[in-house]
C-alpha positions as CSV (number, residue, x, y, z in Angstrom):
1,M,-59.2,-123.0,-9.7
2,L,-58.3,-119.4,-9.2
3,H,-55.6,-118.9,-6.5
4,P,-57.0,-117.1,-3.4
5,L,-54.2,-114.5,-3.8
6,A,-54.6,-113.9,-7.5
7,S,-56.6,-110.7,-7.1
8,R,-53.8,-109.3,-4.9
9,L,-50.9,-110.2,-7.1
10,R,-49.0,-107.3,-8.5
11,V,-46.8,-107.6,-11.6
12,H,-43.9,-105.2,-11.7
13,H,-43.6,-103.8,-15.2
14,E,-40.5,-102.1,-16.5
15,R,-39.9,-98.6,-15.1
16,V,-41.2,-95.9,-17.3
17,S,-40.6,-93.0,-14.9
18,V,-38.2,-92.3,-12.0
19,R,-38.1,-90.7,-8.6
20,V,-34.8,-88.9,-8.1
21,L,-33.4,-86.6,-5.4
22,V,-30.5,-84.4,-6.5
23,Y,-28.6,-82.3,-4.0
24,G,-25.4,-80.3,-4.0
25,P,-23.8,-76.9,-3.5
26,D,-25.0,-73.6,-5.0
27,G,-24.2,-73.2,-8.7
28,I,-23.6,-76.9,-9.4
29,G,-26.5,-77.0,-11.9
30,K,-29.4,-78.6,-10.0
31,T,-32.0,-76.5,-11.7
32,R,-30.5,-77.1,-15.0
33,F,-30.7,-80.9,-14.3
34,G,-34.4,-80.5,-13.9
35,K,-34.8,-78.3,-17.0
36,E,-33.2,-81.1,-19.1
37,A,-35.8,-83.6,-18.0
38,P,-38.7,-84.3,-20.4
39,K,-41.4,-81.6,-20.4
40,P,-40.7,-80.3,-16.9
41,L,-43.1,-78.4,-14.7
42,F,-41.3,-76.6,-11.8
43,L,-42.8,-76.0,-8.4
44,A,-40.3,-73.3,-7.8
45,A,-39.3,-71.0,-5.0
46,E,-38.2,-68.3,-7.4
47,S,-39.9,-69.0,-10.6
48,E,-38.8,-65.7,-12.1
49,H,-35.3,-67.0,-12.3
50,L,-36.4,-69.7,-14.7
51,P,-36.5,-69.2,-18.5
52,R,-40.0,-68.1,-19.7
53,S,-40.2,-71.3,-21.8
54,I,-40.2,-73.5,-18.6
55,P,-43.7,-73.8,-17.0
56,S,-43.5,-73.1,-13.3
57,I,-45.9,-72.6,-10.3
58,E,-45.0,-71.1,-7.0
59,P,-47.1,-72.7,-4.2
60,T,-48.2,-70.2,-1.6
61,D,-48.2,-72.6,1.3
62,W,-48.2,-76.3,2.1
63,N,-51.9,-76.9,1.4
64,D,-51.5,-75.1,-1.9
65,L,-48.7,-77.5,-2.8
66,L,-50.8,-80.5,-2.1
67,T,-53.7,-79.0,-4.1
68,I,-51.4,-78.5,-7.1
69,V,-50.2,-82.1,-7.0
70,R,-53.7,-83.4,-6.7
71,A,-54.9,-81.2,-9.6
72,L,-52.1,-82.6,-11.8
73,Q,-53.4,-86.1,-11.1
74,D,-56.5,-85.1,-12.9
75,D,-54.8,-83.1,-15.7
76,P,-50.9,-83.2,-16.0
77,M,-51.1,-80.2,-18.4
78,G,-48.9,-82.0,-20.9
79,C,-46.0,-82.2,-18.5
80,E,-43.9,-85.4,-18.1
81,T,-41.7,-84.3,-15.2
82,L,-42.5,-82.6,-11.9
83,V,-39.6,-80.7,-10.4
84,L,-39.7,-79.6,-6.7
85,D,-37.1,-76.8,-6.6
86,T,-36.1,-77.1,-3.7
87,V,-37.3,-79.4,-0.9
88,D,-35.4,-77.3,1.7
89,W,-37.4,-74.3,0.5
90,L,-40.6,-76.3,1.0
91,E,-39.8,-77.6,4.4
92,P,-40.4,-74.3,6.3
93,K,-43.9,-74.3,4.7
94,A,-44.5,-77.8,6.1
95,I,-43.4,-76.7,9.5
96,L,-45.6,-73.6,9.5
97,H,-48.5,-75.8,8.3
98,I,-48.3,-78.3,11.2
99,C,-47.6,-75.7,13.8
100,T,-50.6,-73.6,12.8
101,R,-52.8,-76.7,12.5
102,D,-51.8,-78.1,15.9
103,T,-51.8,-74.8,17.9
104,G,-53.5,-75.3,21.3
105,M,-52.8,-79.0,21.3
106,T,-49.4,-78.7,23.1
107,K,-48.3,-77.2,26.5
108,T,-45.7,-75.1,24.7
109,P,-46.9,-72.7,22.1
110,L,-46.2,-73.8,18.5
111,I,-46.5,-70.2,17.1
112,L,-44.3,-67.6,18.7
113,P,-45.6,-64.0,19.3
114,D,-43.9,-62.8,16.1
115,G,-45.9,-65.4,14.1
116,S,-43.0,-67.7,13.4
117,P,-43.5,-71.5,14.0
118,Y,-41.8,-73.2,16.9
119,I,-41.5,-76.9,16.1
120,E,-39.7,-77.6,19.4
121,G,-43.0,-76.9,21.1
122,Y,-44.1,-80.4,20.4
123,G,-41.5,-81.7,22.8
124,Y,-38.1,-83.2,22.4
125,N,-37.7,-84.4,18.8
126,H,-41.4,-85.1,18.5
127,G,-42.1,-82.2,16.2
128,Y,-39.8,-83.8,13.6
129,D,-41.9,-87.0,13.7
130,V,-45.0,-84.9,13.0
131,L,-43.1,-83.2,10.2
132,V,-42.2,-86.5,8.6
133,G,-45.8,-87.5,8.8
134,E,-46.7,-84.5,6.7
135,W,-44.0,-85.2,4.2
136,R,-45.5,-88.7,3.9
137,V,-48.8,-87.2,2.8
138,L,-47.0,-85.4,0.0
139,L,-45.1,-88.5,-1.1
140,V,-48.3,-90.5,-1.3
141,E,-49.8,-87.8,-3.6
142,L,-46.6,-87.8,-5.7
143,D,-46.8,-91.6,-6.0
144,R,-50.4,-91.3,-7.2
145,L,-49.3,-88.8,-9.8
146,R,-46.5,-91.0,-11.0
147,A,-48.6,-94.1,-11.1
148,K,-51.4,-92.4,-13.1
149,H,-49.3,-90.5,-15.7
150,A,-45.9,-92.2,-15.5
151,M,-44.5,-88.8,-14.5
152,N,-40.9,-88.4,-13.4
153,I,-40.5,-86.8,-10.0
154,V,-37.3,-84.7,-9.4
155,L,-36.6,-83.4,-6.0
156,L,-33.8,-80.8,-5.8
157,A,-32.1,-79.7,-2.6
158,H,-29.0,-77.9,-1.3
159,A,-26.4,-79.8,0.6
160,Q,-25.5,-79.7,4.3
161,A,-23.7,-82.0,6.8
162,H,-25.8,-84.2,9.2
163,R,-24.4,-85.9,12.3
164,H,-24.7,-89.6,11.9
165,K,-24.9,-91.7,15.1
166,N,-22.6,-94.7,14.9
167,V,-23.3,-97.4,17.4
168,A,-20.1,-99.2,16.6
169,G,-17.8,-96.2,17.3
170,D,-17.6,-92.4,17.2
171,D,-20.3,-90.4,15.5
172,Y,-19.4,-88.7,12.2
173,G,-20.7,-86.2,9.7
174,V,-22.4,-87.1,6.4
175,I,-23.3,-84.7,3.6
176,G,-27.0,-84.9,2.7
177,P,-30.0,-82.8,1.6
178,S,-30.4,-79.6,3.6
179,V,-33.5,-80.6,5.4
180,A,-34.2,-82.1,8.9
181,K,-32.4,-85.4,9.4
182,K,-35.6,-87.4,9.6
183,T,-36.9,-85.7,6.5
184,S,-33.7,-86.5,4.7
185,D,-33.9,-90.2,5.7
186,L,-37.5,-90.4,4.4
187,L,-36.8,-88.7,1.1
188,C,-33.7,-90.8,0.5
189,Q,-35.6,-94.0,1.2
190,W,-38.5,-93.0,-1.1
191,C,-36.5,-92.2,-4.2
192,D,-35.2,-94.6,-6.8
193,A,-32.0,-92.6,-7.0
194,V,-30.2,-90.1,-4.7
195,L,-27.5,-88.1,-6.5
196,Y,-24.8,-86.0,-4.8
197,A,-23.6,-83.4,-7.3
198,E,-20.3,-81.6,-7.0
199,F,-17.3,-80.4,-9.0
200,D,-14.7,-83.1,-9.8
201,R,-11.7,-82.2,-7.7
202,Q,-8.2,-83.2,-6.9
203,L,-6.5,-82.9,-3.6
204,V,-3.0,-81.5,-3.9
205,Q,-0.7,-82.0,-0.9
206,A,1.5,-79.2,0.3
207,P,5.2,-79.5,-0.7
208,E,6.2,-80.1,2.9
209,S,3.1,-82.1,4.0
210,N,5.0,-83.5,7.1
211,Q,5.1,-80.0,8.6
212,P,2.5,-79.1,11.3
213,N,1.2,-76.0,9.4
214,A,1.3,-77.5,5.9
215,K,-2.0,-77.2,4.1
216,A,-3.4,-79.2,1.2
217,K,-5.3,-77.6,-1.6
218,V,-8.2,-78.7,-3.7
219,I,-8.2,-77.9,-7.4
220,T,-11.0,-78.4,-10.0
221,K,-11.3,-77.9,-13.7
222,G,-15.0,-77.2,-13.4
223,T,-16.2,-80.6,-14.5
224,R,-19.5,-81.5,-12.8
225,I,-20.1,-85.1,-11.6
226,C,-22.6,-86.8,-9.4
227,W,-22.1,-89.6,-7.1
228,T,-24.6,-92.5,-7.4
229,E,-23.4,-94.7,-4.5
230,H,-23.0,-94.1,-0.8
231,R,-19.6,-93.0,0.4
232,G,-18.5,-92.2,3.9
233,A,-18.7,-88.5,3.3
234,H,-22.0,-88.3,1.5
235,R,-25.4,-90.0,0.9
236,A,-26.2,-91.5,-2.5
237,K,-27.9,-94.5,-4.0
238,N,-29.4,-95.9,-7.1
239,R,-31.5,-99.0,-8.2
240,F,-30.0,-99.3,-11.7
241,S,-26.5,-100.7,-11.0
242,M,-25.0,-97.4,-12.2
243,P,-21.2,-96.6,-12.0
244,P,-20.2,-95.0,-8.7
245,S,-20.1,-91.6,-10.4
246,I,-21.3,-90.2,-13.7
247,P,-21.2,-86.8,-15.5
248,F,-23.9,-84.6,-13.9
249,S,-26.7,-84.3,-16.5
250,W,-30.2,-85.6,-17.0
251,R,-29.2,-87.2,-20.2
252,E,-26.4,-89.3,-18.6
253,F,-28.7,-90.2,-15.7
254,A,-31.6,-91.2,-18.0
255,R,-29.4,-93.6,-19.9
256,Y,-29.6,-95.8,-16.8
257,A,-32.8,-94.8,-15.0
258,L,-35.1,-94.7,-18.1
259,A,-33.4,-97.2,-20.3
260,D,-35.5,-99.4,-22.6
261,M,-34.7,-102.8,-21.0
262,D,-36.1,-104.8,-24.0
263,E,-33.8,-102.9,-26.4
264,L,-30.8,-103.3,-24.1
265,R,-31.4,-107.1,-23.8
266,N,-31.7,-107.4,-27.6
267,R,-28.6,-105.4,-28.2
268,V,-26.6,-107.5,-25.8
269,H,-27.9,-110.7,-27.2
270,L,-27.2,-109.8,-30.8
271,Q,-23.8,-108.4,-30.1
272,L,-22.8,-111.5,-28.1
273,E,-23.9,-113.7,-31.0
274,A,-21.8,-111.7,-33.4
275,L,-18.7,-111.6,-31.1
276,S,-15.9,-113.7,-32.5
277,D,-13.9,-113.6,-29.2
278,E,-15.2,-116.7,-27.5
279,A,-13.3,-116.0,-24.2
280,T,-14.9,-112.6,-23.9
281,R,-18.3,-114.0,-24.7
282,Q,-18.1,-116.5,-21.9
283,R,-16.9,-114.0,-19.4
284,V,-19.7,-111.6,-20.3
285,Q,-22.3,-114.3,-20.1
286,T,-21.0,-115.4,-16.7
287,Y,-21.1,-111.8,-15.5
288,L,-24.7,-111.4,-16.7
289,R,-25.8,-114.6,-14.8
290,Q,-24.2,-113.4,-11.6
291,Q,-25.6,-109.8,-11.7
292,P,-29.2,-108.5,-11.4
293,E,-30.8,-107.7,-14.7
294,E,-30.6,-103.9,-14.4
295,S,-29.7,-101.2,-17.0
296,G,-26.3,-100.5,-15.6
297,V,-25.3,-104.2,-15.8
298,L,-26.4,-104.4,-19.5
299,I,-24.7,-101.2,-20.4
300,Q,-21.5,-102.4,-18.8
301,A,-21.7,-105.6,-20.8
302,L,-22.1,-103.6,-24.0
303,R,-19.0,-101.6,-23.1
304,W,-16.9,-104.8,-22.7
305,I,-18.2,-106.3,-26.0
306,H,-17.4,-103.0,-27.7
307,A,-13.9,-103.1,-26.2
308,A,-13.3,-106.6,-27.4
309,K,-14.4,-105.7,-31.0
310,T,-12.3,-102.5,-31.2
311,E,-9.2,-103.8,-29.5
312,P,-8.9,-107.4,-30.6
313,E,-5.2,-107.3,-29.9
314,K,-5.8,-107.3,-26.2
315,K,-4.6,-110.4,-24.4
316,E,-6.9,-112.6,-22.5
317,G,-7.4,-111.3,-19.0
318,E,-7.0,-107.6,-19.8
319,I,-10.8,-107.1,-19.7
320,T,-11.8,-107.3,-16.1
321,L,-15.4,-108.2,-15.6
322,S,-16.2,-106.7,-12.2
323,S,-18.9,-104.4,-11.1
């Protein structure tokens, strides 16, 4: 007999596309990250700054943005990645849209005499709830686009500090996307990965750091990295068991986010069988049983197997199996 829930059962297949939010300071290479993705189409604020070989469309307003995304659901125009460059450029369009749409529905005017939107006119903090509702409309359309065409969705943003309320102590600042706090929360929840890009840096203490006026300096060699996990100073996450930080490029990110899981499983299986170091084999197998089957876990296992093959002189215990 057919189970009564059979028609509602969903089978989660391997990921074939990804939703990623990338944010960071000016000049870090956010647009370049999007250009490196497979067959990108940019919805760009300043499309003239992109190479002519990169397809781009500049939405005129929020409704036009939704119209473009819905049209791509019918015909993706050969593109495999949709890049929104940037979401903090799009947010003012969303604010103007809701304030124009809801004019006359609030006691306080939502459009000022100079024509600019006044989101505070909804009442204390309520306007940002309305704004989040409009963002949800866009995310639903992006999900439909992704589901129909397995299209990657890349959201780019500048960085800014948000005040984080801490019920257990003092509030503190966290670096996140340069949009309203509630918008930032929604976008970070929606994406499969949130990457904070910055220059790899080193803090150098002043020679007399115990002096009241001593100042530390930050130096960098220009190496770009992105953080993939949350730290106290910034927001980040991933669903692929990636290392805490990786070189900042689409290629490095895609190694985890778009990995062929069947191929990785087979590689790990074959290399474990061929491994002569029994102690390392057992440790790797124990590690795999204890961790979720995600790309980052399998890639890390391959690294340890490779290390055991190339450095057989290592003593037992020098390979630490920890995530």
